[in-house]
C-alpha positions, 0 to 999 in steps of 0.5 A: 391272279395272285392271291393278294393277302396283305400287300405290305407282306409282299415288300422285300420278297424275292421276284422270280421269273417264269424260268426260276431265275432271280429278278430282284426284291420287290420294292413297291406294289402298284394296283389297278385303281378300279379293281384294287388288284396288284398289277405291277411291282418294282425291283431295284436294278444295277449296282449301288451307283446308278440303281433304278427301279424297274417295273415287273408285271404281277398279274398271275404271280404265284405266291410262295414262302420263298417269293413271287414267281411272275409270268415274264422273263428276266430279259423282258424285265431288263428290257423294260422302259426306264420310268421314274418311279418317284410319286405317281406314274403318268398315263403315258408311262403306264401305257408304255409299260402295258405295251412292253409286257404285251398287256391290254391297256385301257385308261380308266374313266377317272379324272387323272386318266391313270390306271395304277396307284402305288400301295 
């Protein structure tokens, strides 16, 4: 589990994959609504025209002064589902992300049925 500290300090940090390759800069952090632990972050991909946000799992991330090293490969991130990150994620999108990165997904017992919240 990543040492959380202040999640606002994470924004703009470089995300590095498990092999040490650059993924991109962290834009936003999504936390588990039941535990308040960081689960996913978003990075911008693509060129200036047509850039989109891609989700990256943060579970097990190692925090350093240089950035955050995550436990997935850059290829897994590039192959991640394209999900609109404007506003709140839908439960189906959350499930798709968890399954893509082979993470255990169980919808929480909340009125929205969503597990992730943007911080």
